[in-house]
RODO-2510 file (C-alpha; in nm, 4 decimals, decimal comma):
residues 583
     n   res          X          Y          Z
     1     x    -7,2497    -0,9204     5,5113
     2     x    -7,0976    -0,9262     5,8574
     3     x    -7,0536    -1,3050     5,8417
     4     x    -6,8937    -1,2842     5,4952
     5     x    -6,6378    -1,0262     5,6094
     6     x    -6,5624    -1,2323     5,9188
     7     x    -6,4985    -1,5482     5,7130
     8     x    -6,2864    -1,3567     5,4613
     9     x    -6,0755    -1,2019     5,7353
    10     x    -6,0310    -1,5418     5,8954
    11     x    -5,8968    -1,6972     5,5759
    12     x    -5,6722    -1,4009     5,5009
    13     x    -5,5444    -1,4109     5,8582
    14     x    -5,4189    -1,7670     5,8144
    15     x    -5,2279    -1,6672     5,5014
    16     x    -5,0815    -1,3498     5,6533
    17     x    -4,9868    -1,5275     5,9766
    18     x    -4,7975    -1,7879     5,7728
    19     x    -4,6196    -1,5093     5,5838
    20     x    -4,5354    -1,3349     5,9109
    21     x    -4,3840    -1,6525     6,0581
    22     x    -4,1899    -1,7145     5,7368
    23     x    -4,0611    -1,3571     5,7402
    24     x    -3,9260    -1,3855     6,0955
    25     x    -3,7667    -1,7227     6,0203
    26     x    -3,6034    -1,5877     5,7047
    27     x    -3,4544    -1,2868     5,8816
    28     x    -3,3320    -1,4568     6,1974
    29     x    -3,2636    -1,8077     6,0720
    30     x    -3,0960    -1,7513     5,7373
    31     x    -2,8178    -1,5385     5,5961
    32     x    -3,0184    -1,3302     5,3486
    33     x    -2,8416    -1,1463     5,0652
    34     x    -2,8525    -0,7699     5,1123
    35     x    -3,0726    -0,7206     4,8048
    36     x    -3,3535    -0,9192     4,9680
    37     x    -3,3483    -0,7364     5,3022
    38     x    -3,5547    -0,4440     5,1754
    39     x    -3,8171    -0,6766     5,0312
    40     x    -3,8543    -0,8604     5,3603
    41     x    -3,8860    -0,5370     5,5570
    42     x    -4,1521    -0,4213     5,3109
    43     x    -4,3355    -0,7483     5,3646
    44     x    -4,3213    -0,6927     5,7424
    45     x    -4,4756    -0,3483     5,7078
    46     x    -4,7527    -0,4887     5,4883
    47     x    -4,8196    -0,7602     5,7455
    48     x    -4,8457    -0,5037     6,0231
    49     x    -5,0900    -0,2936     5,8211
    50     x    -5,3094    -0,6005     5,7710
    51     x    -5,3005    -0,6997     6,1400
    52     x    -5,3969    -0,3487     6,2508
    53     x    -5,6668    -0,3156     5,9851
    54     x    -5,8056    -0,6595     6,0744
    55     x    -5,8378    -0,5660     6,4421
    56     x    -6,0212    -0,2384     6,3755
    57     x    -6,2407    -0,3863     6,1029
    58     x    -6,3547    -0,6669     6,3357
    59     x    -6,4267    -0,4023     6,5971
    60     x    -6,6411    -0,2061     6,3515
    61     x    -6,8483    -0,5076     6,2412
    62     x    -6,8881    -0,6431     6,5934
    63     x    -7,2418    -0,6444     6,7336
    64     x    -7,1181    -0,5530     7,0824
    65     x    -6,8090    -0,3364     7,0475
    66     x    -6,7498    -0,2960     7,4198
    67     x    -6,7554    -0,6725     7,4662
    68     x    -6,5190    -0,7119     7,1711
    69     x    -6,2781    -0,4611     7,3248
    70     x    -6,2975    -0,6407     7,6585
    71     x    -6,2131    -0,9815     7,5111
    72     x    -5,9549    -0,8518     7,2602
    73     x    -5,7879    -0,5803     7,4654
    74     x    -5,4506    -0,7471     7,4176
    75     x    -5,4705    -0,6842     7,0398
    76     x    -5,5193    -0,3118     7,0880
    77     x    -5,2634    -0,3000     7,3678
    78     x    -5,0037    -0,4437     7,1276
    79     x    -5,1043    -0,1855     6,8657
    80     x    -5,0716     0,0900     7,1258
    81     x    -4,7289    -0,0379     7,2299
    82     x    -4,6107    -0,0364     6,8681
    83     x    -4,7427     0,3170     6,8216
    84     x    -4,5604     0,4307     7,1354
    85     x    -4,2349     0,2762     7,0115
    86     x    -4,2638     0,4396     6,6698
    87     x    -4,3493     0,7807     6,8170
    88     x    -4,0584     0,7576     7,0613
    89     x    -3,8146     0,6737     6,7832
    90     x    -3,9558     0,9444     6,5550
    91     x    -3,9487     1,2374     6,7934
    92     x    -3,6815     1,1396     7,0456
    93     x    -3,4259     0,9629     6,8252
    94     x    -3,1695     1,2389     6,8890
    95     x    -3,1970     1,2280     7,2675
    96     x    -2,9172     1,0816     7,4760
    97     x    -3,1586     0,8528     7,6612
    98     x    -3,2822     0,6835     7,3432
    99     x    -2,9307     0,6634     7,1960
   100     x    -2,7961     0,5083     7,5152
   101     x    -3,0836     0,2605     7,5196
   102     x    -3,0188     0,1550     7,1603
   103     x    -2,6457     0,1205     7,2223
   104     x    -2,7035    -0,0892     7,5327
   105     x    -2,8907    -0,3454     7,3222
   106     x    -2,6378    -0,3259     7,0394
   107     x    -2,8826    -0,1435     6,8087
   108     x    -2,6727     0,0971     6,6045
   109     x    -2,9373     0,2956     6,4187
   110     x    -3,2919     0,4228     6,4497
   111     x    -3,3818     0,2348     6,1307
   112     x    -3,2744    -0,0924     6,2915
   113     x    -3,4806    -0,0010     6,5973
   114     x    -3,7866     0,0503     6,3729
   115     x    -3,7320    -0,2925     6,2194
   116     x    -3,6985    -0,4614     6,5603
   117     x    -4,0145    -0,2861     6,6840
   118     x    -4,2009    -0,4131     6,3781
   119     x    -4,0743    -0,7678     6,4292
   120     x    -4,1603    -0,7639     6,8003
   121     x    -4,5120    -0,6595     6,7078
   122     x    -4,5425    -0,9402     6,4559
   123     x    -4,4135    -1,1922     6,7112
   124     x    -4,6601    -1,0709     6,9753
   125     x    -4,9521    -1,0941     6,7321
   126     x    -4,8521    -1,4449     6,6241
   127     x    -4,8355    -1,5544     6,9889
   128     x    -5,1788    -1,4046     7,0474
   129     x    -5,3207    -1,5858     6,7439
   130     x    -5,1709    -1,9118     6,8728
   131     x    -5,3704    -1,8672     7,1928
   132     x    -5,6889    -1,8159     6,9925
   133     x    -5,6191    -2,1430     6,8079
   134     x    -5,7406    -2,3299     7,1185
   135     x    -6,0975    -2,2430     7,0286
   136     x    -6,0472    -2,3750     6,6767
   137     x    -5,9001    -2,7013     6,8086
   138     x    -6,1903    -2,7430     7,0502
   139     x    -6,4330    -2,7218     6,7565
   140     x    -6,2669    -3,0111     6,5715
   141     x    -6,4477    -3,2638     6,7930
   142     x    -6,1251    -3,4470     6,8769
   143     x    -6,0858    -3,6400     7,1981
   144     x    -5,8114    -3,5593     7,4493
   145     x    -5,5625    -3,8289     7,3383
   146     x    -5,5927    -3,7176     6,9764
   147     x    -5,5294    -3,3557     7,0758
   148     x    -5,2199    -3,4631     7,2718
   149     x    -5,0934    -3,6539     6,9683
   150     x    -5,1546    -3,3651     6,7295
   151     x    -5,0110    -3,0975     6,9593
   152     x    -4,6875    -3,2884     7,0222
   153     x    -4,6583    -3,3712     6,6523
   154     x    -4,7075    -3,0057     6,5580
   155     x    -4,4449    -2,8855     6,8055
   156     x    -4,1953    -3,1473     6,6871
   157     x    -4,2588    -3,0527     6,3236
   158     x    -4,2150    -2,6829     6,3934
   159     x    -3,9050    -2,7465     6,6039
   160     x    -3,7514    -2,9550     6,3266
   161     x    -3,7967    -2,6771     6,0728
   162     x    -3,6479    -2,4196     6,3097
   163     x    -3,3444    -2,6369     6,3859
   164     x    -3,2828    -2,6692     6,0125
   165     x    -3,2091    -2,2958     5,9934
   166     x    -2,8410    -2,2232     5,9176
   167     x    -2,8183    -1,9715     6,2027
   168     x    -2,9219    -2,2447     6,4491
   169     x    -2,5785    -2,4075     6,4227
   170     x    -2,2320    -2,2736     6,4971
   171     x    -2,1143    -2,3773     6,1496
   172     x    -2,3710    -2,1586     5,9745
   173     x    -2,4955    -2,4578     5,7749
   174     x    -2,8212    -2,6514     5,8026
   175     x    -2,7934    -2,9738     5,9972
   176     x    -2,9132    -3,2993     5,8327
   177     x    -3,2922    -3,3334     5,8367
   178     x    -3,2979    -3,6611     6,0330
   179     x    -3,0656    -3,5146     6,2975
   180     x    -3,2865    -3,2058     6,3293
   181     x    -3,5959    -3,4277     6,3519
   182     x    -3,4255    -3,6440     6,6151
   183     x    -3,3172    -3,3433     6,8235
   184     x    -3,6594    -3,1764     6,8051
   185     x    -3,8309    -3,4987     6,9105
   186     x    -3,5846    -3,5561     7,1938
   187     x    -3,6334    -3,2003     7,3221
   188     x    -4,0129    -3,1954     7,2899
   189     x    -4,0420    -3,5392     7,4478
   190     x    -3,7963    -3,4212     7,7189
   191     x    -3,5737    -3,7214     7,6535
   192     x    -3,2194    -3,5878     7,6228
   193     x    -3,0778    -3,8362     7,3744
   194     x    -2,8556    -3,6490     7,1300
   195     x    -2,6803    -3,7152     6,8007
   196     x    -2,4701    -3,3964     6,8184
   197     x    -2,3222    -3,2090     7,1142
   198     x    -2,5737    -2,9450     7,2248
   199     x    -2,3222    -2,6997     7,3678
   200     x    -2,0776    -2,6900     7,0771
   201     x    -2,2871    -2,7745     6,7698
   202     x    -2,5804    -2,5374     6,8217
   203     x    -2,5593    -2,1592     6,8293
   204     x    -2,7325    -1,9559     7,0977
   205     x    -3,0371    -1,9436     6,8689
   206     x    -3,0346    -2,3214     6,8270
   207     x    -2,9960    -2,3761     7,1998
   208     x    -3,2818    -2,1330     7,2620
   209     x    -3,5041    -2,3297     7,0246
   210     x    -3,4168    -2,6517     7,2084
   211     x    -3,4909    -2,4875     7,5438
   212     x    -3,8289    -2,3640     7,4176
   213     x    -3,9141    -2,7147     7,2936
   214     x    -3,8172    -2,8579     7,6333
   215     x    -4,0424    -2,6123     7,8168
   216     x    -4,3338    -2,6679     7,5798
   217     x    -4,2879    -3,0452     7,5879
   218     x    -4,2626    -3,0523     7,9667
   219     x    -4,5826    -2,8566     8,0232
   220     x    -4,7780    -2,9311     7,7068
   221     x    -4,8683    -2,6776     7,4380
   222     x    -5,2390    -2,6954     7,5197
   223     x    -5,1803    -2,6209     7,8887
   224     x    -4,9604    -2,3225     7,8043
   225     x    -5,1968    -2,1671     7,5528
   226     x    -5,5054    -2,2345     7,7655
   227     x    -5,3426    -2,0665     8,0658
   228     x    -5,2358    -1,7694     7,8522
   229     x    -5,5927    -1,7349     7,7257
   230     x    -5,7222    -1,7188     8,0830
   231     x    -5,4558    -1,4677     8,1894
   232     x    -5,5189    -1,2186     7,9092
   233     x    -5,8940    -1,2387     7,9537
   234     x    -5,9959    -1,4443     7,6516
   235     x    -6,1164    -1,7228     7,8772
   236     x    -6,2191    -2,0745     7,7801
   237     x    -6,5514    -2,1873     7,6433
   238     x    -6,7343    -2,5035     7,7455
   239     x    -6,5686    -2,7112     7,4721
   240     x    -6,2208    -2,5915     7,5641
   241     x    -6,2831    -2,6516     7,9351
   242     x    -6,4150    -3,0021     7,8655
   243     x    -6,1147    -3,0783     7,6467
   244     x    -5,8658    -2,9507     7,9073
   245     x    -6,0519    -3,1489     8,1759
   246     x    -5,9753    -3,4694     7,9878
   247     x    -5,6153    -3,3700     7,9114
   248     x    -5,5465    -3,2822     8,2766
   249     x    -5,7376    -3,5900     8,4006
   250     x    -5,9426    -3,3911     8,6496
   251     x    -6,2947    -3,4771     8,7525
   252     x    -6,4622    -3,1366     8,7168
   253     x    -6,4466    -2,8620     8,4557
   254     x    -6,4491    -2,6066     8,7359
   255     x    -6,1053    -2,7268     8,8456
   256     x    -5,9402    -2,6706     8,5072
   257     x    -5,8453    -2,3062     8,5589
   258     x    -5,7155    -2,3739     8,9098
   259     x    -5,5054    -2,6675     8,7914
   260     x    -5,3636    -2,4680     8,4997
   261     x    -5,2722    -2,1885     8,7390
   262     x    -5,1077    -2,4330     8,9786
   263     x    -4,9093    -2,5963     8,6970
   264     x    -4,7665    -2,2626     8,5820
   265     x    -4,6990    -2,1391     8,9366
   266     x    -4,5221    -2,4631     9,0309
   267     x    -4,3138    -2,4552     8,7146
   268     x    -4,2116    -2,0912     8,7471
   269     x    -4,1444    -2,1245     9,1201
   270     x    -3,9087    -2,4198     9,0966
   271     x    -3,7393    -2,3181     8,7720
   272     x    -3,6667    -1,9712     8,9113
   273     x    -3,5447    -2,1269     9,2362
   274     x    -3,3155    -2,3561     9,0379
   275     x    -3,1953    -2,0578     8,8328
   276     x    -3,1082    -1,8561     9,1434
   277     x    -2,9361    -2,1441     9,3222
   278     x    -2,7309    -2,2508     9,0194
   279     x    -2,6392    -1,8869     8,9439
   280     x    -2,5054    -1,8571     9,2981
   281     x    -2,3213    -2,1893     9,2855
   282     x    -2,1678    -2,1237     8,9424
   283     x    -2,0840    -1,7576     9,0104
   284     x    -1,7085    -1,8248     8,9919
   285     x    -1,7187    -2,0991     8,7279
   286     x    -1,7837    -1,8799     8,4230
   287     x    -1,6234    -1,5754     8,2678
   288     x    -1,9161    -1,3368     8,3133
   289     x    -2,2459    -1,3075     8,5033
   290     x    -2,4327    -1,3216     8,1714
   291     x    -2,2879    -1,6613     8,0807
   292     x    -2,3507    -1,7862     8,4348
   293     x    -2,7146    -1,6760     8,4149
   294     x    -2,7585    -1,8400     8,0737
   295     x    -2,6138    -2,1739     8,1828
   296     x    -2,8154    -2,1677     8,5057
   297     x    -3,1378    -2,0887     8,3164
   298     x    -3,0841    -2,3614     8,0558
   299     x    -3,0013    -2,6324     8,3083
   300     x    -3,2720    -2,5324     8,5573
   301     x    -3,5434    -2,5714     8,2921
   302     x    -3,3830    -2,8873     8,1527
   303     x    -3,3607    -3,0443     8,5005
   304     x    -3,7132    -2,9554     8,6167
   305     x    -3,8601    -3,0773     8,2885
   306     x    -3,6524    -3,3952     8,3264
   307     x    -3,5067    -3,3341     7,9800
   308     x    -3,1405    -3,4185     8,0401
   309     x    -3,0085    -3,1751     7,7787
   310     x    -2,6826    -3,0163     7,8899
   311     x    -2,4507    -2,7525     7,7505
   312     x    -2,1578    -2,9485     7,8961
   313     x    -2,0134    -3,2098     7,6610
   314     x    -1,9888    -3,4712     7,9388
   315     x    -2,3177    -3,3804     8,1086
   316     x    -2,2453    -3,3394     8,4832
   317     x    -1,9411    -3,5667     8,5047
   318     x    -1,7259    -3,2612     8,5747
   319     x    -1,9362    -3,1843     8,8841
   320     x    -1,9344    -3,5342     9,0362
   321     x    -1,7540    -3,4028     9,3443
   322     x    -1,9677    -3,0891     9,3783
   323     x    -2,2431    -3,1850     9,6228
   324     x    -2,4174    -2,8470     9,5880
   325     x    -2,4545    -2,8847     9,2096
   326     x    -2,5536    -3,2511     9,2200
   327     x    -2,8147    -3,2083     9,4948
   328     x    -2,9667    -2,9032     9,3237
   329     x    -3,0135    -3,0998     9,0027
   330     x    -3,1476    -3,3986     9,1978
   331     x    -3,4059    -3,1806     9,3731
   332     x    -3,5316    -3,0279     9,0478
   333     x    -3,5486    -3,3685     8,8787
   334     x    -3,7390    -3,5365     9,1627
   335     x    -3,9924    -3,2538     9,1959
   336     x    -4,0519    -3,2345     8,8218
   337     x    -4,0954    -3,6115     8,8023
   338     x    -4,3537    -3,6353     9,0820
   339     x    -4,6274    -3,4778     8,8726
   340     x    -4,8120    -3,1478     8,9063
   341     x    -5,1150    -3,3076     9,0713
   342     x    -4,8993    -3,4564     9,3468
   343     x    -4,7051    -3,1335     9,4063
   344     x    -5,0297    -2,9330     9,4195
   345     x    -5,1840    -3,1830     9,6599
   346     x    -4,8705    -3,1775     9,8766
   347     x    -4,8766    -2,7977     9,8861
   348     x    -5,2411    -2,7900     9,9965
   349     x    -5,1761    -3,0568    10,2582
   350     x    -4,8714    -2,8726    10,3919
   351     x    -5,0581    -2,5392    10,4138
   352     x    -5,3394    -2,7136    10,5982
   353     x    -5,0900    -2,8473    10,8518
   354     x    -4,9338    -2,5043    10,9025
   355     x    -5,2718    -2,3384    10,9503
   356     x    -5,3861    -2,6294    11,1704
   357     x    -5,7084    -2,6378    10,9786
   358     x    -5,9486    -2,9002    11,1209
   359     x    -6,0718    -2,9761    10,7715
   360     x    -5,7243    -2,9623    10,6095
   361     x    -5,6704    -3,1137    10,2683
   362     x    -5,5712    -3,4795    10,2834
   363     x    -5,3184    -3,6518    10,0644
   364     x    -5,4974    -3,8420     9,7904
   365     x    -5,4368    -4,2099     9,7261
   366     x    -5,2592    -4,1161     9,4054
   367     x    -5,0215    -3,8808     9,5896
   368     x    -4,9456    -4,1386     9,8578
   369     x    -4,8846    -4,4059     9,5959
   370     x    -4,6494    -4,1873     9,3940
   371     x    -4,4552    -4,0729     9,7011
   372     x    -4,4137    -4,4237     9,8439
   373     x    -4,3213    -4,5770     9,5077
   374     x    -4,0766    -4,2965     9,4254
   375     x    -3,9061    -4,3222     9,7654
   376     x    -3,8714    -4,7004     9,7394
   377     x    -3,7298    -4,6808     9,3860
   378     x    -3,4811    -4,4099     9,4858
   379     x    -3,3650    -4,6159     9,7823
   380     x    -3,3442    -4,9342     9,5760
   381     x    -3,1485    -4,7669     9,2976
   382     x    -2,9079    -4,5942     9,5361
   383     x    -2,8252    -4,9092     9,7325
   384     x    -2,7857    -5,1325     9,4269
   385     x    -2,5792    -4,8771     9,2348
   386     x    -2,3501    -4,8235     9,5349
   387     x    -2,2977    -5,1959     9,5896
   388     x    -2,2312    -5,2731     9,2236
   389     x    -2,0191    -4,9703     9,1306
   390     x    -1,8365    -4,8661     9,4504
   391     x    -1,5378    -5,0812     9,3565
   392     x    -1,5700    -5,0334     8,9824
   393     x    -1,6623    -4,7034     8,8090
   394     x    -1,6529    -4,5129     9,1426
   395     x    -1,3240    -4,6569     9,2706
   396     x    -1,1389    -4,3230     9,2776
   397     x    -1,4155    -4,1386     9,4658
   398     x    -1,4378    -4,0716     9,8383
   399     x    -1,7135    -4,2522    10,0339
   400     x    -1,9244    -3,9344    10,0349
   401     x    -1,8841    -3,8872     9,6605
   402     x    -1,9713    -4,2518     9,6014
   403     x    -2,2954    -4,2173     9,7964
   404     x    -2,3972    -3,8925     9,6246
   405     x    -2,3128    -4,0343     9,2814
   406     x    -2,5106    -4,3505     9,3550
   407     x    -2,8057    -4,1429     9,4745
   408     x    -2,7937    -3,9107     9,1729
   409     x    -2,7641    -4,2041     8,9334
   410     x    -3,0777    -4,3526     9,0893
   411     x    -3,2579    -4,0181     9,0517
   412     x    -3,1453    -3,9565     8,6930
   413     x    -3,2100    -4,3132     8,5763
   414     x    -3,5802    -4,2718     8,6385
   415     x    -3,6280    -4,0073     8,3705
   416     x    -3,3760    -3,7215     8,3755
   417     x    -3,0750    -3,8220     8,1643
   418     x    -2,8057    -3,6224     8,3422
   419     x    -2,5117    -3,8282     8,4613
   420     x    -2,2117    -3,7802     8,6908
   421     x    -2,0658    -4,1166     8,5873
   422     x    -2,0154    -4,2320     8,2294
   423     x    -2,2842    -4,4876     8,1493
   424     x    -2,0396    -4,6664     7,9201
   425     x    -1,8204    -4,7357     8,2248
   426     x    -2,0822    -4,9126     8,4403
   427     x    -2,0898    -5,2914     8,4506
   428     x    -2,3559    -5,4992     8,2725
   429     x    -2,5508    -5,5860     8,5946
   430     x    -2,5722    -5,2160     8,6813
   431     x    -2,6863    -5,1368     8,3279
   432     x    -2,9697    -5,3887     8,3668
   433     x    -3,0814    -5,2238     8,6922
   434     x    -3,0748    -4,8844     8,5213
   435     x    -3,2834    -5,0309     8,2373
   436     x    -3,5443    -5,1399     8,4931
   437     x    -3,5546    -4,7938     8,6528
   438     x    -3,5750    -4,6246     8,3130
   439     x    -3,8628    -4,8477     8,2074
   440     x    -4,0616    -4,7554     8,5197
   441     x    -3,9879    -4,3862     8,4678
   442     x    -4,1537    -4,0909     8,6394
   443     x    -4,5072    -4,0362     8,7685
   444     x    -4,8279    -3,9498     8,5781
   445     x    -4,8961    -3,5840     8,5136
   446     x    -4,5300    -3,4913     8,5425
   447     x    -4,2572    -3,4053     8,2958
   448     x    -4,1181    -3,7571     8,2508
   449     x    -4,2071    -4,0696     8,0575
   450     x    -4,1965    -4,4437     8,1121
   451     x    -4,4600    -4,6855     8,2350
   452     x    -4,4949    -4,4664     8,5498
   453     x    -4,4501    -4,5315     8,9212
   454     x    -4,8229    -4,5609     8,9931
   455     x    -4,8528    -4,8292     8,7252
   456     x    -4,5837    -5,0311     8,9018
   457     x    -4,7616    -4,9853     9,2359
   458     x    -5,0946    -5,1040     9,0925
   459     x    -4,9311    -5,4110     8,9370
   460     x    -4,7533    -5,4934     9,2633
   461     x    -5,0831    -5,4590     9,4506
   462     x    -5,2534    -5,6839     9,1932
   463     x    -4,9900    -5,9555     9,2320
   464     x    -5,0134    -5,9371     9,6096
   465     x    -5,3940    -5,9635     9,6047
   466     x    -5,3814    -6,2653     9,3705
   467     x    -5,1218    -6,4410     9,5845
   468     x    -5,3382    -6,3827     9,8923
   469     x    -5,6440    -6,5182     9,7135
   470     x    -5,8353    -6,1887     9,7323
   471     x    -6,0814    -6,0919     9,4602
   472     x    -6,0317    -5,7165     9,5158
   473     x    -5,7073    -5,5311     9,4510
   474     x    -5,6137    -5,3261     9,7570
   475     x    -5,3558    -5,0483     9,7795
   476     x    -5,2775    -4,8500    10,0957
   477     x    -5,6034    -4,9600    10,2590
   478     x    -5,8118    -4,8672     9,9553
   479     x    -5,9820    -5,0890     9,6955
   480     x    -5,8862    -5,0103     9,3367
   481     x    -6,1499    -5,0095     9,0604
   482     x    -6,1063    -5,2885     8,8053
   483     x    -6,0637    -5,0413     8,5180
   484     x    -5,7530    -4,8970     8,6912
   485     x    -5,6028    -5,2457     8,7185
   486     x    -5,6856    -5,3161     8,3536
   487     x    -5,5231    -4,9923     8,2416
   488     x    -5,2054    -5,0706     8,4357
   489     x    -5,1804    -5,4121     8,2706
   490     x    -5,2432    -5,2644     7,9247
   491     x    -4,9817    -4,9906     7,9765
   492     x    -4,7141    -5,2413     8,0778
   493     x    -4,7936    -5,4832     7,7954
   494     x    -4,7961    -5,2093     7,5309
   495     x    -4,4760    -5,0633     7,6747
   496     x    -4,3000    -5,3988     7,6691
   497     x    -4,4212    -5,4573     7,3153
   498     x    -4,2904    -5,1189     7,2001
   499     x    -3,9497    -5,1726     7,3626
   500     x    -3,9266    -5,5270     7,2223
   501     x    -4,0064    -5,4254     6,8641
   502     x    -3,7709    -5,1251     6,8786
   503     x    -3,4853    -5,3267     7,0300
   504     x    -3,5149    -5,6109     6,7790
   505     x    -3,5365    -5,3658     6,4865
   506     x    -3,2235    -5,1753     6,5906
   507     x    -3,0354    -5,4934     6,6799
   508     x    -3,0984    -5,6352     6,3319
   509     x    -2,9817    -5,3152     6,1586
   510     x    -2,6857    -5,2270     6,3823
   511     x    -2,5609    -5,5731     6,4789
   512     x    -2,4788    -5,4497     6,8315
   513     x    -2,5057    -5,6475     7,1592
   514     x    -2,8646    -5,6720     7,2804
   515     x    -2,7844    -5,5158     7,6195
   516     x    -2,6448    -5,2039     7,4521
   517     x    -2,9432    -5,1754     7,2188
   518     x    -3,1921    -5,2399     7,4988
   519     x    -3,0306    -4,9663     7,7089
   520     x    -3,0808    -4,7080     7,4331
   521     x    -3,4365    -4,8104     7,3444
   522     x    -3,5566    -4,8165     7,7059
   523     x    -3,3850    -4,4805     7,7589
   524     x    -3,5822    -4,3471     7,4629
   525     x    -3,9106    -4,5019     7,5803
   526     x    -3,8666    -4,3725     7,9357
   527     x    -3,7650    -4,0307     7,7933
   528     x    -3,4544    -4,0590     8,0104
   529     x    -3,1696    -3,9687     7,7779
   530     x    -2,8947    -4,1797     7,9329
   531     x    -2,6735    -4,3424     7,6722
   532     x    -2,3854    -4,5861     7,6558
   533     x    -2,2608    -4,4164     7,3392
   534     x    -2,4660    -4,6059     7,0812
   535     x    -2,7100    -4,3288     6,9829
   536     x    -2,4541    -4,1029     6,8138
   537     x    -2,3414    -4,3883     6,5874
   538     x    -2,6862    -4,5064     6,4774
   539     x    -2,7801    -4,5314     6,1114
   540     x    -3,0692    -4,3261     5,9762
   541     x    -3,3207    -4,6116     6,0006
   542     x    -3,2278    -4,6781     6,3636
   543     x    -3,2547    -4,3065     6,4439
   544     x    -3,6099    -4,3132     6,3113
   545     x    -3,6902    -4,6119     6,5345
   546     x    -3,5573    -4,4202     6,8364
   547     x    -3,7597    -4,1131     6,7323
   548     x    -4,0798    -4,3206     6,7241
   549     x    -3,9928    -4,4778     7,0591
   550     x    -3,9317    -4,1375     7,2211
   551     x    -4,2599    -4,0025     7,0875
   552     x    -4,4700    -4,2952     7,2035
   553     x    -4,2847    -4,3078     7,5350
   554     x    -4,3687    -3,9442     7,6084
   555     x    -4,7368    -3,9435     7,5178
   556     x    -4,7860    -4,2861     7,6697
   557     x    -4,8827    -4,6171     7,5106
   558     x    -5,2307    -4,5996     7,6591
   559     x    -5,2870    -4,2480     7,5224
   560     x    -5,1832    -4,3722     7,1801
   561     x    -5,4201    -4,6671     7,1995
   562     x    -5,7106    -4,4463     7,3027
   563     x    -5,6315    -4,1917     7,0321
   564     x    -5,6386    -4,4341     6,7400
   565     x    -5,9077    -4,6638     6,8775
   566     x    -6,2837    -4,6386     6,8736
   567     x    -6,4819    -4,4750     7,1499
   568     x    -6,5580    -4,7075     7,4383
   569     x    -6,8983    -4,8682     7,4146
   570     x    -7,0826    -5,1342     7,6047
   571     x    -7,1439    -5,4593     7,4190
   572     x    -7,5081    -5,5578     7,3760
   573     x    -7,4242    -5,9213     7,4435
   574     x    -7,1731    -6,1423     7,6268
   575     x    -7,0335    -6,4860     7,5406
   576     x    -7,0630    -6,7899     7,7705
   577     x    -6,8059    -6,8052     8,0500
   578     x    -6,5382    -7,0754     8,0323
   579     x    -6,2029    -7,1079     8,2076
   580     x    -5,8528    -7,1680     8,0676
   581     x    -5,5499    -7,2990     8,2536
   582     x    -5,2989    -7,0401     8,3787
   583     x    -4,9420    -7,1209     8,4865
***
């Protein structure tokens, strides 16, 4: 009987959760006629009754009620919070404190306060149920690449539906489906390519949805929900830990919780730092502290996640001469693009140096490779951009502004998408250099896309070893395993194939110069977001090609290949060896 009730509650929960999500979307995303408002509120109350009844019924049928309370304390805490809100509104609605509180948040009646309390409860329960979905996903027997594919697809699908809401736009009308799909994909894949102006086309709700998609896409939905499960005491089972081990590419399941904690701490630390710095810098640029805070928050998250979305119509072109703004963005972009593993390793190494620990943590080969490759690419991009554009698009700038703009362009071209100089104004040779930087992209485990810096380093080491006649591939006085070399080659070949197919497809449909098309497709693949103006004028079919390119560029060509391919297995035989001519 206990098992039957549990299964029945589980199936009903899916239905009620869907109704709860639909109810919130209807009330906040659409302009409902007054006659329907009462029906929706009634539905909300019914949903709350079910959620509360479900929690207590599961407690009653549980074999170990104390253990159930320990692992589901958040459910009862939310119920207690709702009860406290209702009691406060019921018995203290006439007090000056409550009235002042409601007025401060623009809530004009106790009835409205009841409704908001109900909706907050529903939202909290839905978030809690999302966390519990990790256990369900772990039971599906999917491998890590397949989970990455499904999670990103689910977020993009949900984001598309939310952006279709009339209240998400300033016009009060739903945006075209393809445009909503494109924007949701660009935000989730932290690309930054846009078909409409983010600051003027979307309402505050729409911009908030985009910002949420950026944050989720930058960190990964599985990482966020797994960390939340650990924080609120639900923990992770063996299947979940094994799955997260593969997603985070760590060697031991015991490291999963520590890595998740480090990822969240690093993200919060640098995004809050960016928020505080930008709020201070922009203190006199906006009409009120609230607007300043909002702009600083949006751009801090967008920069750290290497998304490139901006509320300014011309990105950062208006701040080209503001060194404080440009360098703050550059710092957030570089740190976000290094990868969480590298930042965590750097932090441990730095603390070991400060403490003068004899055993101190050493920088891993991966960290050294990423740091060296990133530094060389930044230097290369800065020098080349300065030489090619100092007398062209940067003619009217001072020498200092030219250097900072060249440096920032080199930083942003790798994966960020912000720009202080119009990309349409740069010369063709510069555009080709930017295409190269965009194709390489950021580093593994970070918030950017592209073929990755470490992939470039492995390929360079392979070429050098072959030219020297060595059988082993050596990098920074270490020998690389053959499977790492093979993966690097596969990633580059698949990446080139994706860019080639996308560029040819768009070129055929649009009839535009190949350089212009290549710039947009590589920008999409590298999840960069820089544009020479072609994206906003694309036809629907070309938009779909860019959407596919952004998606595959974010999850990685190798991840895609592993997700749709068969599990690796050793062949029981081998064919005779014979050579072919090369070169």
